[in-house]
C-alpha positions as CSV (number, residue, x, y, z in Angstrom):
1,M,0.0,0.0,0.0
2,E,1.4,3.4,-1.0
3,I,0.2,6.4,0.9
4,R,-1.1,9.1,-1.4
5,A,1.3,12.1,-1.5
6,L,0.4,14.6,1.2
7,R,-0.5,18.0,0.0
8,G,2.5,20.1,0.7
9,D,4.1,21.1,4.0
10,N,0.8,22.1,5.7
11,S,-0.6,18.5,5.3
12,K,2.5,17.1,6.9
13,L,2.5,19.6,9.7
14,I,-1.2,19.0,10.5
15,L,-0.5,15.2,10.5
16,Q,2.4,15.9,12.8
17,Q,0.1,17.8,15.2
18,I,-2.3,14.9,15.3
19,F,0.5,12.4,15.9
20,N,2.1,14.5,18.6
21,N,-1.0,15.5,20.4
22,E,-3.5,12.7,21.2
23,N,-7.1,14.0,21.1
24,I,-6.5,17.4,19.5
25,S,-9.1,19.7,18.0
26,R,-9.0,21.5,14.6
27,A,-9.1,24.8,16.4
28,Q,-6.1,23.9,18.5
29,I,-4.2,22.8,15.4
30,S,-5.1,26.1,13.7
31,K,-3.8,28.0,16.8
32,N,-0.6,25.9,17.0
33,L,0.3,26.3,13.3
34,N,-1.1,29.8,12.8
35,L,-3.3,28.5,10.0
36,N,-6.8,29.6,9.3
37,K,-9.5,27.1,10.4
38,A,-10.8,26.6,6.9
39,T,-7.4,25.4,5.7
40,V,-7.1,23.0,8.6
41,S,-10.5,21.6,8.1
42,S,-9.9,21.1,4.3
43,I,-6.7,19.3,4.9
44,F,-8.1,17.2,7.7
45,N,-10.9,16.1,5.4
46,E,-8.4,14.9,2.9
47,L,-6.5,13.0,5.6
48,E,-9.7,11.5,6.9
49,E,-10.7,10.5,3.4
50,Q,-7.4,8.5,3.2
51,R,-8.3,7.0,6.6
52,L,-4.9,8.3,8.0
53,V,-6.8,10.1,10.8
54,E,-10.1,9.8,12.5
55,K,-12.5,11.7,14.7
56,H,-12.5,10.6,18.3
57,G,-15.4,12.0,20.4
58,E,-16.0,15.4,21.7
59,G,-13.8,17.7,23.9
60,D,-14.9,20.2,26.5
61,S,-16.6,23.4,25.4
62,T,-14.9,26.7,26.2
63,K,-15.7,28.7,29.3
64,I,-18.1,30.8,27.3
65,G,-19.9,27.7,26.1
66,G,-20.6,26.9,22.5
67,R,-20.3,23.8,20.4
68,K,-17.9,21.1,21.8
69,P,-14.9,20.5,19.6
70,I,-14.4,17.2,17.7
71,M,-11.2,15.6,18.9
72,L,-8.8,14.0,16.3
73,N,-6.5,11.0,16.4
74,I,-4.2,9.0,14.2
75,N,-6.1,6.0,12.9
76,R,-4.1,3.1,14.4
77,D,-5.8,0.6,12.1
78,Y,-4.6,2.3,8.9
79,G,-1.9,-0.4,8.8
80,Y,1.1,-1.6,10.7
81,T,4.9,-1.6,10.5
82,I,7.5,-4.3,11.3
83,A,10.8,-3.6,13.1
84,L,13.7,-6.1,12.9
85,D,16.8,-6.1,15.1
86,M,19.5,-8.3,13.6
87,G,21.7,-9.0,16.6
88,Y,24.8,-11.2,16.9
89,D,22.9,-14.3,17.9
90,Y,19.2,-13.3,17.7
91,L,16.5,-11.7,15.6
92,D,14.1,-9.4,17.4
93,V,10.7,-8.8,15.7
94,M,8.3,-6.0,16.7
95,I,5.0,-5.3,15.0
96,N,3.3,-1.9,15.6
97,Y,0.1,-0.2,14.6
98,F,0.3,2.9,12.4
99,N,0.1,5.1,15.6
100,G,3.1,3.3,17.1
101,K,1.2,1.1,19.6
102,M,2.8,-2.3,19.9
103,I,1.0,-5.4,18.5
104,S,3.6,-8.0,19.3
105,Y,7.3,-8.6,20.2
106,N,9.3,-11.8,19.8
107,R,12.9,-12.8,20.0
108,Y,14.3,-15.7,18.0
109,Q,17.7,-17.2,18.7
110,L,19.9,-17.8,15.6
111,K,21.6,-21.1,15.2
112,V,24.0,-19.7,12.6
113,N,25.2,-16.1,12.4
114,D,24.7,-15.5,8.7
115,L,22.1,-13.7,6.6
116,T,20.8,-16.9,5.1
117,N,19.7,-18.1,8.5
118,V,18.2,-14.7,9.4
119,L,16.1,-14.7,6.2
120,S,15.0,-18.2,6.9
121,V,13.7,-17.2,10.3
122,I,11.9,-14.2,8.8
123,R,10.2,-16.4,6.2
124,E,9.2,-18.9,8.9
125,K,8.0,-16.5,11.6
126,I,6.5,-13.6,9.7
127,D,3.4,-13.7,7.4
128,F,3.7,-10.5,5.4
129,S,0.2,-11.1,3.8
130,D,-1.5,-11.0,7.2
131,K,-3.3,-7.6,7.4
132,K,-3.8,-8.0,11.2
133,E,-7.3,-6.5,11.0
134,T,-5.9,-3.2,9.6
135,L,-7.1,-1.4,6.5
136,H,-3.9,-1.8,4.4
137,G,-1.8,-4.3,6.3
138,L,2.0,-4.0,6.2
139,L,3.2,-0.5,5.4
140,G,6.9,-0.8,5.8
141,I,9.9,-2.5,7.6
142,G,12.5,-0.8,9.8
143,V,15.8,-2.8,10.2
144,S,18.4,-2.4,12.9
145,V,21.9,-3.7,12.5
146,H,24.9,-3.8,14.9
147,G,27.3,-2.3,12.4
148,V,27.9,0.6,10.1
149,V,25.4,1.8,7.5
150,D,26.6,4.4,5.0
151,N,24.6,7.4,3.7
152,N,23.3,5.3,0.8
153,Y,21.9,2.9,3.5
154,E,24.2,0.1,2.6
155,I,25.9,-1.9,5.3
156,T,29.7,-1.4,5.1
157,Y,30.7,-3.1,8.4
158,L,28.9,-5.8,10.3
159,P,31.2,-7.8,12.6
160,F,28.7,-10.2,14.2
161,L,26.6,-11.3,11.2
162,D,27.9,-12.7,7.9
163,L,26.0,-11.0,5.0
164,Q,27.4,-13.6,2.5
165,G,27.6,-10.9,-0.2
166,M,23.9,-10.1,-0.1
167,S,21.9,-6.9,0.5
168,V,19.5,-6.9,3.4
169,I,17.1,-4.5,1.7
170,E,17.2,-6.4,-1.6
171,E,16.5,-9.7,0.0
172,L,13.6,-8.3,2.0
173,K,12.2,-6.7,-1.1
174,K,12.1,-10.2,-2.6
175,M,9.7,-11.1,0.1
176,V,7.5,-8.0,0.2
177,D,7.4,-4.8,-1.7
178,V,7.1,-2.1,0.9
179,P,9.4,0.8,2.0
180,I,12.4,-0.5,4.0
181,S,14.7,1.6,6.2
182,I,18.0,0.3,7.7
183,E,20.1,1.9,10.4
184,N,22.7,1.3,13.0
185,E,21.3,0.2,16.4
186,A,22.9,3.0,18.4
187,N,21.4,5.6,16.0
188,L,18.0,4.1,16.4
189,A,18.3,4.1,20.2
190,A,19.0,7.9,19.9
191,I,16.0,8.3,17.6
192,F,13.9,6.5,20.3
193,E,15.0,9.0,22.9
194,R,14.1,11.9,20.6
195,D,10.7,10.6,19.5
196,F,9.3,9.0,22.6
197,G,8.3,10.5,25.9
198,D,7.1,13.9,26.9
199,K,10.3,15.9,26.8
200,V,11.4,17.7,23.6
201,I,15.2,17.3,23.4
202,D,16.9,18.4,20.2
203,N,20.5,17.7,21.3
204,L,21.2,14.3,22.9
205,I,23.6,11.4,22.7
206,T,22.8,7.8,23.4
207,I,25.7,5.6,24.3
208,S,24.8,2.0,23.6
209,I,26.8,-0.6,25.5
210,H,26.2,-4.2,24.5
211,K,28.6,-6.5,22.6
212,G,30.3,-3.4,21.4
213,I,30.0,0.3,22.2
214,G,28.4,2.9,19.9
215,A,26.8,6.3,20.1
216,G,23.8,7.8,18.4
217,L,24.0,11.6,18.0
218,I,20.9,13.9,17.7
219,I,22.1,17.4,16.8
220,D,19.5,20.2,16.4
221,G,16.8,17.6,16.2
222,E,18.4,15.6,13.4
223,L,20.4,12.3,13.4
224,Y,24.0,13.1,12.7
225,R,25.5,10.2,10.7
226,G,28.8,11.7,9.5
227,W,30.4,11.8,6.0
228,S,30.2,8.0,5.5
229,G,27.7,6.9,8.2
230,E,30.4,6.2,10.8
231,A,29.7,9.0,13.3
232,G,29.3,7.6,16.8
233,E,31.6,4.6,16.4
234,I,33.2,5.4,19.8
235,G,33.9,1.8,20.6
236,R,36.9,2.0,18.3
237,M,38.5,4.8,20.3
238,L,41.9,3.7,21.6
239,I,43.0,3.7,25.2
240,H,45.9,2.5,27.3
241,S,44.8,-0.5,29.3
242,E,45.8,-1.0,33.0
243,N,48.8,-3.2,33.8
244,E,50.1,-3.1,30.3
245,I,53.5,-2.0,29.0
246,V,53.7,1.6,27.7
247,G,52.4,1.8,24.1
248,S,49.9,-1.1,24.4
249,T,46.6,0.2,23.2
250,Y,43.1,-1.3,22.9
251,R,39.8,-0.3,21.5
252,I,37.5,0.9,24.3
253,E,34.9,-1.7,23.5
254,D,37.5,-4.5,23.9
255,V,37.9,-3.7,27.6
256,C,34.6,-2.2,28.8
257,S,31.8,-3.4,26.6
258,Q,29.2,-5.6,28.3
259,D,30.7,-8.7,26.7
260,A,34.2,-7.7,27.7
261,I,33.2,-7.3,31.3
262,I,31.4,-10.6,31.4
263,N,34.3,-12.4,29.7
264,K,36.8,-11.0,32.2
265,L,34.6,-12.1,35.1
266,K,34.3,-15.6,33.7
267,I,38.1,-15.9,33.7
268,A,38.5,-14.3,37.1
269,L,35.7,-16.3,38.8
270,K,36.6,-19.5,36.8
271,K,33.0,-20.2,35.9
272,E,30.2,-19.4,33.4
273,I,28.2,-16.3,34.4
274,E,25.3,-14.3,32.9
275,L,24.1,-10.8,33.6
276,D,21.8,-11.9,36.4
277,D,24.8,-13.5,38.1
278,V,26.8,-10.3,37.8
279,R,24.0,-8.4,39.4
280,R,23.6,-10.9,42.2
281,L,27.3,-11.1,43.0
282,Y,27.7,-7.3,42.8
283,Y,25.0,-6.8,45.5
284,Q,26.5,-9.5,47.5
285,N,29.7,-7.4,47.5
286,N,31.8,-9.9,45.7
287,V,35.3,-8.3,45.6
288,I,36.1,-9.5,42.1
289,V,32.9,-8.3,40.6
290,K,32.9,-5.0,42.5
291,K,36.5,-4.2,41.3
292,E,35.5,-5.0,37.7
293,I,32.4,-2.8,37.8
294,D,34.4,0.0,39.4
295,Y,36.8,-0.2,36.4
296,F,33.9,-0.2,34.0
297,V,32.5,2.9,35.7
298,H,35.8,4.7,35.4
299,L,36.2,3.9,31.7
300,I,32.6,4.8,30.8
301,T,32.9,8.0,32.8
302,E,35.9,8.9,30.6
303,V,33.8,8.1,27.4
304,V,30.9,10.2,28.7
305,H,33.2,13.1,29.5
306,N,34.9,13.0,26.1
307,V,31.6,12.9,24.1
308,N,30.2,15.7,26.3
309,V,33.2,17.9,25.6
310,E,33.0,17.2,21.9
311,F,29.3,17.6,21.3
312,N,27.8,19.5,24.3
313,P,24.4,17.7,24.3
314,E,21.5,18.5,26.6
315,I,21.5,15.0,27.9
316,I,23.4,11.7,27.5
317,Y,21.5,8.5,27.8
318,L,23.1,5.1,28.6
319,N,21.6,2.2,26.9
320,S,23.0,-0.9,28.5
321,P,21.4,-4.1,29.9
322,L,24.4,-4.3,32.4
323,I,23.6,-0.8,33.8
324,E,19.9,-1.6,33.8
325,K,20.7,-4.6,36.1
326,I,22.9,-2.4,38.3
327,P,21.4,1.1,38.0
328,V,23.6,2.5,40.8
329,I,26.3,2.6,38.1
330,V,24.6,5.7,36.8
331,D,25.0,7.4,40.2
332,Q,28.6,6.4,40.3
333,I,29.3,7.8,36.8
334,N,27.6,11.0,37.7
335,T,29.7,11.2,40.9
336,E,33.0,10.7,39.0
337,L,31.9,13.2,36.3
338,K,31.8,15.9,38.9
339,N,35.5,15.4,39.5
340,V,36.5,15.7,35.8
341,S,33.9,18.0,34.2
342,S,33.8,21.7,34.9
343,K,30.1,21.9,33.8
344,E,27.2,19.7,34.8
345,V,26.6,16.7,32.6
346,V,23.1,15.2,32.6
347,V,23.4,11.4,32.4
348,E,20.4,9.1,32.6
349,L,19.6,5.4,31.9
350,S,17.4,4.9,28.9
351,N,13.7,4.6,29.7
352,N,13.5,1.4,27.6
353,V,16.7,-0.5,27.2
354,E,15.1,-3.6,25.9
355,L,13.0,-2.1,23.1
356,S,14.5,1.3,22.3
357,T,16.2,0.1,19.2
358,L,13.1,-1.5,17.8
359,L,11.0,1.5,18.6
360,G,13.5,3.7,17.0
361,A,13.4,1.5,13.8
362,M,9.6,1.8,13.9
363,S,9.8,5.6,14.1
364,A,12.4,5.7,11.3
365,V,10.3,3.6,8.9
366,T,7.1,5.6,9.7
367,H,8.9,8.8,8.8
368,L,10.0,7.1,5.5
369,I,6.5,5.9,4.7
370,L,5.1,9.4,5.2
371,D,8.0,11.3,3.6
372,M,8.4,13.2,6.8
373,G,12.1,12.9,7.3
374,K,12.7,16.3,9.0
375,I,9.3,16.6,10.6
376,K,9.5,15.1,14.0
377,I,6.8,12.7,15.2
378,K,6.3,12.0,18.8
379,F,4.8,8.6,19.8
């Protein structure tokens, strides 16, 4: 299903108002956009004809009385989107209504880390012909990858998944002909922080700490990707590691990514451990675990300080299952930052570590579907 072209900027701005303000009236849209009521009503009628929006009951009348306003909403049943996160040993699948509300979420473990296996799981688990009781069914697919995506939206570096010489977008297009967006997972985590929640933040950084470390940069409301899409690849920054000879350098993600921390603890504790074990041992004051987490805090504090000095964001979000398990780490980072930063740095844990990347992918493909790349939609 291809959405009919919206009539100029005013149509997109009115649709944005309805997305961003649940249960809004035409009069309020007119006031917010400084457009006359006749123009707003005419454009709304076109959007309603396409079934993109719908009327949703009456609002309260004004203090002086008069007719109650008709409230407007996005029509969630217009269609749905699919978001895919191609991880290093899993495929996450989220399905959302047109208004962003989640229909379902599933994680599928991968037996083999190559694109052939991922595509096989997609064919087996997703029925693209299922309209899910919506008007138009599948509208588009947003894809998250844990690697570098260039400005032509081609994957140029993907360390954890063998592409086998294939194009993700081209292979998906063979299954279903809908708009497809593809983006780095840290960038999508940053898009999530921009597009979800009540706060309007136009300058933010999300530091994603998983198997590797990456950063998503939102500058003046827009995702900053760099000249070749490699902006934010902070995990490749070089550091001098402790207890090493002078001149020995490592990538930051090799010593303080989530996987690096767990692998070092496995060796030190001489047993297999998972994130829940790290959390349990930390709160039991295990000396080895506490020391390793303290080192992690120190290194991540340096990373936060450096990106803050470089980009001066309003806020820095940490997206990390490890920190989510041990949230006191955020307090420790903030305490250390006071000792190294001359100005206050606002650092917070992401509001949704588990699903932020998928929700960011959903937002990205929704913008693509509506051709609203620079017009922000809040979900």
